[in-house]
ROPAZA-488371 format. One record per residue (C-alpha): residue in one letter; x, y, z. Coordinates in steps of 0.2 Angstrom, whole numbers, plus 2048, in hexadecimal, padded with zeros to 3 digits. Example, Ala and Ser with C-alpha at 12.3 -4.5 7.8 and 13.67 -1.06 7.14 Angstrom:
A83E7EA827;S8447FB824;
END
This chain:
M82B89088A;I822890879;L811890872;V808881868;S7F7883862;C7EB878861;P7E5876850;H7D987F849;S7D9888858;L7DF89885F;T7E1892870;S7F488F875;M7FB882883;P80C883889;V819879882;A82B874889;E83887887B;K83C868875;S845863866;L838853862;V824857864;I81B845865;Y80684D85D;R7FC83C864;S7ED83F859;S7DE83585D;A7D183484F;G7CB844849;S7D584F850;G7DF858841;K7EE85083E;T7F385482D;R7F0868833;T7FA865840;L80A85F835;V80586C827;K80787A835;E81787283A;Y81F871829;L819884827;K82088B837;L831883833;A83188981F;L82B89B824;Q83589E836;H84789B82D;R8408A181A;A8518A280D;G84C890804;Y84A888817;F83F87A811;R84B870808;H84E86B819;I840863820;L83A85581B;A82984D81E;V82783981E;T81483381B;F80F821816;A805823807;N80882C7F8;K7F58327F9;A7F983880B;T80D83F804;Q8018487F7;E7F384F802;M7FF85780C;K80985E7FF;E7F78677F9;R7F286D80B;I80187680B;V8028807FB;Q7EF8817FE;Y7F288C80E;L801896807;N7F389C7F9;D7E889F806;F7F18A8812;I7F98B3805;D7E88B67FD;G7E48BD80F;G7D58B0812;D7CE8AF821;N7DA89E827;P7DD89C839;M7ED894838;A7F28A3831;L7EE8AD843;E7F889E849;L8078A0840;K8098B1843;R8088B2855;E8158A4856;L8208AC849;G81F8BB850;Q81C8C383D;G80D8D0838;D8028CF82B;A8108D681C;G81D8CC822;F8138BD824;K80A8BC813;E81B8C180A;N8268B2814;C8158A980D;H8188AF7FB;E82B8AD7FA;L828899802;R81A8947F4;T82589C7E7;Q8348927EC;L8298827EE;L8238817DE;H8338867D6;Q83F87A7DE;Y83086E7E1;S83C85F7E0;Q8428647F2;F8308657F9;S835857802;I82584D807;S82883B806;T821829809;I82D81F813;D833814806;A8348237FA;F841828806;F849819809;Q84A8167F6;K8548277F4;V861822804;I86180F7FA;R8668157E9;S87781F7F4;F87A8117FA;T87A8017EA;R88E8037ED;E88D7FB7FF;A87C7EF7FA;G8897E77ED;L87A7F07E1;A87D7F37CF;G8778057CC;D8698007C1;Y8637F47CF;R8507F37CE;L8437F57DC;E8337E97DB;V8247ED7E3;D81A7E07DF;N8227D27EF;E8167C57E7;A81D7C57D6;V82D7C17DD;L8277B57E8;E8217AA7DA;E82F7AB7D1;V8387A57E1;V82D7967E4;N82D7907D3;N83F78E7D4;L83D7857E5;I8307787DE;D83F7747D0;D84976E7DE;L83B7637E5;G8427537DD;T8577527E2;D8527597F4;P84874E7FE;D849757810;L83E766804;K8337597FD;R82F75180E;W82C765813;V82176B805;V815759808;D81375D818;F80E76F815;S80376B808;V7FC75E813;K7F876B81F;K7F1777812;L7E376A80E;E7E1764822;E7DB777824;D7D1777816;K7D9784808;P7DD77D7F6;W7E97737F2;D7F377E7E6;M80477A7ED;R80C78B7E5;R8007977E9;G8007917FE;L8147937FD;V8117A37F5;E8077A9805;F8137A2810;S8227A9809;K81B7B980E;D8227B6820;L8317B9818;L82F7CA813;K8287CE827;E8337D782F;D8337CB840;F83D7BE833;R8497CD82C;R84D7D083C;I8527BF83F;E8577BA82F;K86A7B982C;D8687B083E;F85B7A3835;I86379F826;A87679B830;K86E78E83A;T86578882C;S871784822;D877775827;R86B765823;K87375E830;F86C76883E;L85A766837;K85B756836;D861752846;L85775F84F;L848756848;T84D74684E;E84E74C860;L83D75585E;N83674885A;K83F73C866;I837746873;R82674786E;A82573486A;I82A73287C;F820739885;I81373087A;N81772087D;E81E72488E;V808729893;K80171C887;A80C70F890;L8067148A2;A7F571589B;Q7F7704895;S7FC6FD8A6;G7EC7048AE;F7E16FD8A2;D7E76EC8A1;V7E36EB8B4;I7D26F18AE;K7CF6E58A0;Q7D66D68AA;K7CD6DB8B8;G7BC6DA8AD;Y7B86EC8B0;T7AD6F68A3;Q7AC70A8A4;K79B7068AF;D7A37018BC;F7AE7128BE;W7A47248C7;Y79D72A8B4;G7A97218AB;E7BA72D8B1;A7C77218B4;Y7C27168A7;K7C372489A;F7D172B8A0;F7DD71C89D;Q7D571888C;K7D672A886;C7E872B889;I7EC718883;G7E4722872;L7F0731877;K7F5734861;S7FE747865;V806750875;E7F875D875;A7E9750875;F7F074B887;T7E675A88F;E7E275A8A2;P7D47538AA;S7C87608AE;D7C77688C1;R7B975C8C3;V7BF74E8BC;K7D17508C7;N7C77528D7;D7BB7438D5;L7CB73A8D2;Q7D47418DF;H7C97378EB;L7C87258EA;N7B77218EE;N7B37278DF;W7BA71C8D3;P7B070F8D5;Q79C7118D0;K7937128E0;Q7887068D8;S7926F98D4;L7916EA8D9;R7A76E78DC;Y7A66F98E2;K7B36F48F0;E7BF6E88E4;I7C06F78D6;L7C47048E8;A7D36F98ED;V7D86F78DD;S7D87098D8;E7E17098E8;A7EE6FE8E3;E7F17008D1;L7E770B8C9;Y7E771C8D3;P7FC71B8D3;L7FE71A8C2;Y7F07278C0;K7F97308CB;E80872D8C1;I8047318AF;L7FD7428B7;E80E7478BD;Y8187418B0;R80C74D8A6;E81175B8B0;K82375A8B0;N82575789D;Y81675C894;K81D76E891;R82D765889;A82275A880;L817766878;S824774873;A82B76786A;E81B760861;V81577385D;V829774854;L82576784D;Q81476A847;N81C77883E;F82D773838;Y829772827;A826786827;Y836786830;G83F77B821;L835785814;M83A79481D;A84D79281D;D84C78A809;I84179A801;S84C7A680B;K85B7A0802;K85279F7F1;L84C7B27F2;Q85B7B87F7;A8637AD7E9;F8577B57DC;K85A7C77E1;A86B7C67DF;E8697BC7CD;N8607CB7C7;N8677D97D0;L8577DD7DB;M8507E47E9;L83F7E17F2;L8377F17F9;A8347E880A;D8487E680A;A84C7F780B;P8497F981E;H8527EC821;F8607F2814;L86380281C;Q8637FD82C;E8737F182A;V87B7FF820;I87881182A;G874808839;E88380E844;S88881B836;D88982E83C;A87A839834;P88584582B;F88C834821;I87A83181C;Y876843816;E88784380B;K881832803;I8708387FE;G87584C7FB;S868851806;F86985D816;Y85C85A822;K857862832;N846861833;Y83D851835;L82A84E836;I82383D835;D810838833;E807828839;F815823844;Q80A81784C;D80C80A83B;T82080E83D;S82A7FD83C;N8377FA847;L8457FA83A;Q83D809830;W83F814840;L85180D846;N856814834;F850825839;V856825849;P86882A844;L862839839;I85483D849;N86383D856;E86E84784A;S85F853848;L85A85585B;S86C85785E;S86D867856;N85C86A85E;H85386D850;R83F86A851;N83A85984B;V82785184D;I82284284F;V80D840849;G80383084F;D7F4824858;V7F8814860;K7E481385E;Q7E681284D;A7F4806849;I7EC7FB83E;Y7FA7F4834;R8047EA83D;W8027DF833;R80E7EA824;G81C7EB835;G8137FA83E;D8197F8851;L80E80385B;T81A80486A;L82580F863;L81981C864;Q811816874;Q82281587D;K83380F875;L83382086D;A83682C87A;E84281F884;Q84C81D876;L84E82E871;G84E838883;G83F83C88B;D84A84F88F;R84885087E;V83684A879;E82685487D;Q81584B87C;V805856878;N7F584D875;L7EA854868;A7D7850873;D7CD85A866;N7C2852859;Y7BA85B84C;R7B784F843;S7A884784B;A79784D852;A79484D866;N78B83C867;I79683385F;I7A683B867;S79F836879;F79A824873;N7AC82086D;N7B382687D;E7A981B888;L7AB80D87E;F7BD80C87D;K7C181288D;T7B8801892;A7BE7F5884;S7D17F9887;A7CE7F889A;F7C67E6895;L7D37E1889;S7E17E5895;K7D87DC8A2;E7D67CB895;T7E77CA88F;G7F07CD89E;A7FA7DD89B;G7F67EF899;L7FA7F5888;A7E97F7882;E7E4801891;A7F380D890;A7F180E87C;Y7E1817880;A7E482088D;D7E1830883;V7D2828879;S7C7837882;Q7C4846875;Q7BB857875;K7AB85A867;K7B386A85F;N7A386C852;N78F86F857;T78B860851;T77E85385A;G78084484D;F77B832851;V781822857;D775812854;I77A7FF857;Q7707F0855;F7727E085A;I76B7D2850;A7667C0857;D7677B184B;E7577AC848;K75479A84F;N746793844;K74D79D833;E759798826;E75D7AE829;K76C7AE833;W7737C1839;K77A7C782A;D76D7C4820;Q7627CF82D;A7707DA82C;K7707DC81A;A75D7E181A;Q75F7ED827;L76D7F5820;V7637FA80F;K7537FE81A;T76180C821;I765810812;E75281480E;D75081E81C;W75D82981B;Q75B82C809;Q74883180C;A74F83E81A;G75A84880F;V76983D810;Q77383C800;M77B8297FC;K78E8327FA;D78D83680B;I78B824810;A79C818812;I799806817;L7A77FE820;V7AB7EC81F;R7BA7E2826;T7C07DA817;N7BD7DB804;R7B27CC805;E7A67D380F;G7A57E3803;Q79F7D97F4;E7947D17FF;V78B7E0803;V78B7E67F2;T7847D77EB;Y7757D87F7;L7737EB7F2;L7727E67DD;N7657D97E2;Y75F7E27EB;K75E7F27DE;N7567E77D3;S7477DE7DC;A7377E37DF;E73A7E87F0;A7457F87EB;K73F80A7EC;P73D8147DD;A7428237E6;C75381A7EE;N76481B7E8;Y76A80A7EB;H77E80E7E1;V78E8077E9;I79F80A7E7;S7AD8027EA;N7BF8017E3;E7C17EE7EA;S7AF7E87E5;L7AE7F17D3;R7B97E07CC;I7BD7E37B9;D7B77D17B6;G7A57D67BC;A7A77DD7A7;A79E7D279B;S7AC7DC78D;V7BA7DA798;N7B67C879A;L7B37C5786;L7C37CB785;L7CA7C078F;A7C07B2787;A7CB7B8778;M7DC7B977E;R7DC7A8783;Y7D37A0775;L7E17A9769;N7EE7A4777;N7E6792774;H7D978E766;A7D877C76C;D7D478177C;A7C277B77F;V7BD78578E;A7C6797785;R7B9793776;A7AA78F781;E7AD79F78B;L7B07AA77C;A7A17A4776;Y7957A7783;E79C7B9787;F79B7BD774;A78A7B7774;R7847C0784;I78A7D277D;H7847CF76A;Q7787C0769;A76D7C3779;G7607B8772;M76D7AA76A;A767795774;L776791780;S77578177A;D77C78976A;V786793772;F79178577A;A79077E768;V7A4782767;S7AB76D765;N7AC772753;E7B8782751;A7B378473E;V7A0787742;F7A4790754;E7AF79F749;S7A27A073F;Q7977AA74D;L7A57B4751;P7AD7C4746;Q7B57BF736;E7C47C9739;F7C77C1748;T7C67B0741;R7D07B8734;Q7DD7C173C;K7E07B5749;P7F17B0747;S7F77C4742;L7ED7C8753;K7F97BC75D;K8067C5759;L8037D775C;P8097E076B;L7FD7DE77D;F7F57EF77C;E7F47F0766;M7EB7DC767;T7E07E3777;E7DB7F276D;M7D77E875D;L7CB7DC764;I7C17EA76E;R7BE7F175B;I7BB7E0755;F7AF7DB760;R7A67EB760;L7AA7ED775;S7A9800773;E7987FF771;Q7937F9783;V79280A78B;N78E80579B;E7A17FD79D;L7AE808795;A7B580B7A7;Y7B97FA7A8;L7BF7FA794;Q7CA808798;A7D08017AC;F7D57EF7A1;Q7DF7F8794;D7E88027A3;I7EA7F17AA;V7F37E8798;L7FC7FA797;N8047F87A9;F8087E67A4;Y8107EA796;T81A7F779C;R81F7EE7A9;E8227DB7A7;R8227D5796;N8187D5787;D8137C6785;L8017BD784;Q8037AC78D;A80D7B779D;F7FD7C479E;L7F07B579C;E7FC7AC7AB;W7FC7BF7B5;W7EA7C27B3;E7E67B07BC;D7EF7B57CD;H7EA7C67CD;E7D87C77C8;D7D17C57D9;S7DE7D37DF;E7DA7E87E0;E7E67EB7D0;T7D77E37C9;S7C97F07CE;V7C28007C5;K7C680F7D0;T7BA81B7D1;A7B782E7D7;G7B18347E5;T7A383F7E0;I7978337D8;D7888327E2;A7888207EA;A78C81B7FA;Q7A08177FD;I7A2802801;I7B780180A;T7BF7F8815;I7C57FF826;H7D67FD821;K7D2809811;A7C681481D;K7D4819827;G7D882A827;L7C882E81D;Q7B7835826;F7A783281D;K79683C823;Y78F82B829;V79481982B;I78D80B82B;I7957FB833;P7887EA82D;F7937DE833;C79C7E3843;S7A37D1847;W7B67CE846;T7BF7C2852;L7CA7CB85F;D7D57BD85C;Y7DE7B684C;P7D27A9843;G7D6798844;F7DB798833;K7E57A8832;Q7F27A5842;P8037AA83C;N8137A2841;L81C7AA84F;W8327AA850;V8387A3863;L84579F86D;S847796879;E855795888;M84F78288A;P85D777889;L85476E879;F85178086F;K85D789874;D86B782865;A85C78485B;G85B797859;Y84B79C854;L83E79184F;S82D795849;V81D78F851;K80A79084C;Y80279D857;G7F5796863;S7EE794872;K7F8783875;L80678E876;K800792885;E80978188E;T817783883;V82B78B887;F82379887A;E81479C885;P81C7AF885;Y81D7B1873;Y80B7AD871;Q8037B7880;Q80E7C9879;E8057C2867;R7F37C0870;T7F57D2876;Q7FC7DB866;I7EE7D385E;Y7DF7D7869;L7E57E9867;D7E67E5856;N7D57E2853;L7CF7EE861;N7D87FC856;I7D17F7846;L7BF7FB852;Y7C680C857;V7C7810842;A7B880C83C;L7AD81384D;T7B7824849;R7B5826837;A7A382E838;E79E83E837;L78D84283D;G78682F83E;L78B81E843;K78080E83D;I7887FB844;F7827EB842;A7887DC84C;P7847CD853;D77B7C9863;K7887BC86B;K7867B687E;L7947BC888;V7967AF895;N79679E891;D78D790896;K79A78E8A5;G79679F8AB;K7A57A88A5;L7A87B689C;T7AC7B588C;I7B07C187F;N7B87BB86D;D7B27CA85F;V7AE7DD85F;S79D7D985F;A79D7D286F;L7AA7E0878;V7A07EF872;R78F7E687B;Y79A7E188A;C7A17F588A;I78D7FA887;E7877EF894;N7967F38A1;N79B8058A1;P78C8108A7;S78B81E89B;L78781288E;T77C807899;A76F81589A;R76B815889;W76B802885;N7597F987F;Q75B7E7884;P74B7E2880;E74E7E886E;L7607E586D;C7677F7868;W77180786F;R76B816868;N77182A86C;G76C836862;A761838852;L76483A83F;E76E84E839;L76F853828;P78185B825;S77F86D824;N781878813;T79088381A;A79E87B811;P7A5885800;H79C87C7F1;R7A88797E3;Q7A087C7D2;D7AC86F7C9;A7AB8617D7;G79E8547D7;K79B8517C4;P7A48437BC;I7A98417AD;S7A48327A1;L7A8829791;K798825785;H7A881F77A;Y7B781577A;P7C2819766;V7CB80C762;S7D480B752;R7E3803746;W7F380E74E;R7FB80B73A;D7ED815733;K7EF824741;L805825740;V80F821731;I821824735;R82A82A725;S83C830721;A842842726;G846844714;K83584070C;P82F85170A;Y83F857700;S83E8576EB;D84F8526E8;E85E84D6EE;A86785F6E8;T85A8696F6;G85E85A705;E87085E701;K86B872702;V86486E714;K872865718;Y87F874717;G87387F71F;I87187472F;Q88587272E;I88A88372E;H87D88773E;T88287B749;L89587F745;L89189274B;S88988C75B;Y89B88375E;I8A589175A;R8A989E766;T8B68A775E;K8BF8A874C;N8CE89D756;D8C088F757;V8BD88A746;E8C987B745;P8C4874757;A8B087674F;L8B586D73F;Q8B985F74A;R8AD85D757;A8A285E749;I8AD84E73F;Y8AB847751;D89884A754;G894841744;L88E85473B;L89D855730;T8A6847725;S8B984A721;A8B584C70F;E8A985A713;V8B486371E;D8BD870712;Q8AD875709;V8A587B71A;K8B5882720;A8B588C710;E8A4893711;L8A7897725;Q8B48A2721;Q8AB8AB713;L89E8AF721;L8AD8B472F;A8B38BF71F;D8A38CB722;P8AC8DA730;L89A8D773A;I89A8C873B;A8AA8C6741;S8A98D074D;W89B8C4756;F8AB8B8757;D8BA8C475C;G8BC8C076D;N8B88D1776;W8A68CB77A;E89F8C0789;I8988B377E;R8888A4782;T884899773;E874890772;V86D898780;P85B892787;V84F89F78A;L83D8A0790;L8338AB788;P8248B478F;G8158A978D;G81E89B795;E825897783;E839890784;S843895775;R859896773;F8638A376F;D86F89E760;R87D8AB767;L87B8B9774;L88A8C7776;T88C8D0786;K8968DD789;D8938EA798;S8808F2797;R8818EB782;A87B8DB77C;V87A8D4768;V86E8C4765;I8738BB755;D8678B074E;F86B8A3742;K86289E733;T861890726;G85089571B;T84E8A5711;P8468B871C;S8388B7724;S8308C372C;E82E8B773A;D8418B8740;K83F8CA743;K8318C774F;Q83B8B8757;V84D8C475B;L8428D1760;A83A8C776D;Y84B8C2772;M8518D4774;E8438D877D;I8478CC78B;I8588D078B;K8538E5790;T84B8DE79E;M85D8D77A5;N8638E77A6;Y86D8E8794;T8688FB78F;N8718F877C;V8698EB774;S86B8E6762;G8668D6757;Y86C8CD749;V8648C073D;L8728B6734;Y86C8AB726;V87889E722;R875899710;T8758A970A;G8808B4717;E8738C2714;V8738CB726;A8658D372D;E8658E073A;V8548DE746;T84E8F074E;A8408F5755;G8388FB745;K83D8F2731;R84A8E8730;K85A8F0727;A8648E5719;V8758E671F;K87E8DB713;K8768D3703;K87F8C16FD;D88B8C36EF;D88C8B86DF;N89A8AE6EA;Q8938AA6F7;M88B8986FA;E8778976F7;L86E889700;D85B88B6FA;L84D8846FF;
END
């Protein structure tokens, strides 16, 4: 048995000594600390550079950096002797005393910093790329293949190639037309290219990559596709026509007898036949309601009771209509599932065909351009190393890891895990310790391939339960008591409801460990307000929520809360922008309180295109690109007037039809330099435009200018130096996160952040203004599902694409629908869990008040607001605090944060730009030839000879190396053949000196051009170092005239050599132009030899 300590605690629990430990880390349970401790324990336990054998894997660069910083910071604390609980835990578990532990920590820190490249904490993508670089030959990639992280840019190129083929491929044309029609029916933009790019992203998802080879093999045969399409249409048409024919027979009887709808009981039989006659789709033939079926089951319910022809209708119904009715229902019972299955495949057949063509285009594009998408990495690695032995993988990547620590395992995909399995198995087989940390309740990235069932059940099954130990981190160090208790009860009830609703136990199993214990002394509060739509007002619940959001912020500030301690969590970026707009408008209104701060920041909401200066730059660039563009002229005129001509009438601003008149209003330098500006590199062009339009004077927008310049520079370096290409890129990306200003978190402003971005973060106070998102997919976001069926019709078709929706319940694809429904319900519950567990001291929620029971008396819970209300009303622990009249649930009161946290003097004080300097780089940088400072050709030749001799001396180890050194100099271009004889004579003159000759006699251990690190961190080189036993000689070659600095330099070299245990150290300076040798001692410089008149002089 060994002891494993809980985070932040000295309490230890006995844990069986198994090779793989899985930590189930609920929100706020200290998972990063747990990982850091495991890393340090392994590194300190084995010592002697063992850290090189540990690989820690995270899923984001930020998490990677945080973990490295935490490890080094803990080591610093341990070495400084700080009061750190982890030090006590590690010393006890490692069995080390204070002195030994501190020494080991110091040694580990030194090794980490000096061998930082082997400090292996990496994102999973970075690790996979390291492996891929070792398998380029197996992959058929050139060694210089390009890894493309911008999947969308590649898909745009592929879609463009696809569009080019429309004219020659009628099948492709039909599928694209069907795709466009479908988009229009869904009220989506008609832009076909944009829609196809979005559609094509399914190609990169793991669900498709898993079946891609089989799918392409099956769909490569166009005849197969046509035959399948024909058969599906045939099945659908037969069903519809058969039902219509039977219904028509019944309706003909009704018409022949002259019956009307009023002659039938509630018109039911009449409407049934009439509806079947007008049938246009299989889906439209819904079963009659239970009431109607019960009524028509009895013949006396066919005619209207008050009808004068009651007996006649009863007889006709019994003889003719009722048998037809029964036949139609029996036909439906027998054939509906098959026909509807064919119809749902038909409805998505365009996706089936398009996916095949786009997939082939994508493969061809990657091959032609020798690139790999980041999304390809897991699939590629599975093909290459999936069946390989782990040692083979180690050899290829040049590393040997013994221990693996994997973070955020709930977001790991199946392929990513399969790529790790051989490595983990190898480690476990050698009884090395491995750690996996994750929380199924926080799995909110399934759309990126994450598979929570790996952590939930598959992991232990695959690796063997006898090798796996599971530890539940049940203590919450983040949140106050009232927040913890509320979440414990809410999610216990919610998960039970979802399991019952979906008919699967996944949600309840995932939340089995939801209950947490508090580990701090704060009480905190939770305040939930349900808002009903005002029936007599136009104000909707969201408008009321925004108004109450502002009031909450004001009340909290008046109570002492700082804005920087507040986070506003939203589901989407659009909701974030909605909140920002409302707060900005309120701030500028008369209702705003002067003493209150309404500042908010959001990386998603601070868009660059909201700055007038950036819009002016873009308008100028568009005008330079096409001066005939009237829209660009109008935009440039408007933005310029907005900044520099504020009082100008709009009629004058937009008088841009005459180009000469328009340009007269702009800076003369801009109009005069139009042709030359357009030819400038992108970055220089924007710099010039900033200067010309005096945009650096817009102090409040300098951050936007800087961010825009960063974007331009990034595009210039990654893409191409082309104005048109940049403007096209901007049009496609202006709404993306790439075009937002990134802000510091130290500003006193509330942070608006999406729930997905908030994962892993914590805030003093959290407000969720719009706690209302659906549990199922919204209608316009229903995904494509890849399905198989053993039904004869589909058995040979392989994988088919169908649209997710409730109608799949009545098809052969119903299991796929139920599985996806269970998953999406759990996804949205997990999003709610992440949102409600970010708060430390206070949680405020606004949600719409929705009926839990519909008009038919059926419990209907479709979104999280209804789910929260249901949990409050059905959990006794929560119901006690439910206030029905006010539609609110409250527990606790506002509590201010303590001031016990250490205060950093340099924190919270951002540096603001006051000026954005721009100038012509040609005024600052002058390129000149190397020989320009010298006055004449003769002097230049002397310098050249001096450099040649200096370099040759570095080539010569002994006097026998003169000839090889001269040949090498010719090969390197240092000498020409014509210069060899003269330089050779000069070398021989130098080597004729007895002292100089002794340096080249071969009796020494010789090093030339030796790099040396001087005190203070500067670097230099010994020209020549001779060593023998305890004696050392340092020689420095100089081409200039003697200087006292030469002596100081050699003295420094000599001092360094003495620290290497050489007791007899001497030094010399050889001035190669005169042949003078100066001995360097601790005293004054002693001249050993002067030049004679026969020696060459290189006078500078």
